[in-house]
Every structure is written in C-alpha cells, then in structure tokens.
C-alpha positions as CSV (number, residue, x, y, z in Angstrom):
1,D,47.3,13.9,45.1
2,K,44.7,16.4,44.0
3,F,44.8,17.7,47.3
4,K,48.7,18.4,47.3
5,Q,48.4,19.6,43.5
6,K,45.7,22.6,44.4
7,G,47.9,23.4,47.3
8,L,50.9,24.0,45.2
9,D,48.6,25.6,42.9
10,L,47.3,28.3,45.2
11,L,51.2,28.5,46.5
12,R,52.1,29.1,43.2
13,S,49.7,31.7,42.4
14,L,50.2,33.8,45.8
15,A,54.0,33.8,45.1
16,E,53.2,35.0,41.5
17,E,51.0,37.8,42.9
18,A,53.6,38.7,45.4
19,T,56.4,38.9,42.9
20,T,54.4,41.3,40.6
21,A,53.9,43.4,43.4
22,G,57.5,43.6,43.9
23,V,58.3,41.1,46.7
24,D,60.4,38.5,46.3
25,A,58.7,35.1,47.2
26,E,59.3,31.6,47.8
27,F,57.4,29.0,48.6
28,I,57.0,25.4,50.3
29,Q,54.9,23.0,50.8
30,D,55.3,20.6,53.6
31,F,53.3,18.5,56.0
32,G,53.8,17.7,59.7
33,N,53.4,19.4,62.9
34,P,52.5,23.2,61.4
35,G,54.3,25.4,64.2
36,V,57.5,22.9,64.3
37,T,58.0,22.9,59.9
38,I,57.1,26.6,59.8
39,C,59.8,27.1,62.6
40,Q,62.6,25.1,60.8
41,Q,61.6,26.5,57.4
42,A,62.3,29.9,58.5
43,L,65.8,29.0,60.0
44,L,66.3,27.7,56.5
45,W,65.4,30.2,54.8
46,S,67.1,32.8,57.1
47,A,63.9,34.5,57.6
48,D,63.7,37.9,58.9
49,L,59.8,37.8,60.0
50,I,57.2,35.4,60.0
51,L,53.6,36.6,59.1
52,I,51.0,34.3,60.5
53,G,47.5,34.2,61.1
54,S,45.6,33.2,64.0
55,R,42.2,32.2,64.8
56,G,42.0,33.8,68.2
57,L,41.1,30.5,70.0
58,T,41.3,30.7,73.7
59,G,40.5,28.9,76.9
60,V,39.4,25.2,76.0
61,K,39.4,25.4,72.4
62,E,42.9,26.4,72.2
63,I,44.3,23.5,75.2
64,F,42.5,21.1,72.3
65,L,42.8,22.5,69.2
66,G,46.3,24.1,69.8
67,S,47.8,27.1,68.9
68,V,50.2,27.3,65.7
69,S,51.1,30.9,66.4
70,N,51.2,30.6,69.7
71,Y,53.9,28.0,69.3
72,V,55.8,29.9,66.6
73,T,56.0,33.0,68.3
74,H,58.0,31.3,71.0
75,H,60.4,28.9,68.9
76,A,60.1,31.1,65.8
77,P,64.2,32.6,65.0
78,C,63.1,35.6,64.0
79,S,60.2,38.2,64.5
80,V,56.8,36.8,63.9
81,L,53.7,39.4,62.9
82,I,50.3,38.0,64.0
83,V,47.2,38.8,62.0
84,R,44.0,38.3,63.6
85,E,40.8,37.7,62.2
86,T,38.8,40.8,62.8
87,H,35.3,39.5,62.6
88,N,35.5,38.2,66.1
89,L,36.7,41.2,67.7
90,N,34.2,43.7,69.1
91,S,34.1,47.3,68.2
92,D,36.0,48.3,71.2
93,S,38.6,46.1,70.6
94,L,38.8,47.5,67.2
95,Q,38.6,50.9,68.5
96,Q,41.4,50.2,71.2
97,Q,44.0,48.7,67.9
98,E,43.7,51.6,66.0
99,K,44.6,53.7,68.9
100,S,47.7,51.7,69.6
101,A,48.2,51.7,65.7
102,S,48.2,55.3,65.8
103,S,50.4,55.9,68.7
104,I,53.4,54.0,66.7
105,P,55.8,56.7,65.4
C-alpha cells in the first residue's frame, strides 16, 4: 500500500506541475504488462502522442529484459516519441543527433 501511495503521490505532483505549465495532464496508476497497458490506455484516452523513455537496451539484454518502448512503438494507436538516455551515447552519436535535429524544418 505504501508503494502504491508513493506512486500516486509522484504522479499527482507531476500532473500538477504540467498543469501549472499550461499542459493538460491526466494520470492513472495501473499494474500489468507495461507495453500493453500503455497502448490500451492511449486507446481509451484517444491519445495523439505517447512520450516514452528508453534505456537503450540492445542484444541479449533486450531479449531477456524486453523493451517496453519497442512494444509500444509497434502496437500504439498513435504516434510515439522515444526519449533516450544521453549518458549511454558517445559524443559522435550526440553530434549526429544534433545535426539531424537542426536539419528538421
């Protein structure tokens, strides 16, 4: 129960912060398969976009640990934007990303 309450408190705080910044925000705390749950909720909310983080797992780690962002990308009813951790990227990758971002009109 304490764990559930901590999660709800965090979500409530983040939703309030978003609302203060002028962004409409709703939240739920649900349990189960994360990828499936995210896609189902996006469908229920008629979401336009899912913003999801990625730890950048590849190879054997991804096979054994799975990839929620990969599942969501392939099953979501809307667009998906993946935010990757930058500390796992080397400077060449960051420079390539910056060049790509700057060339977007």
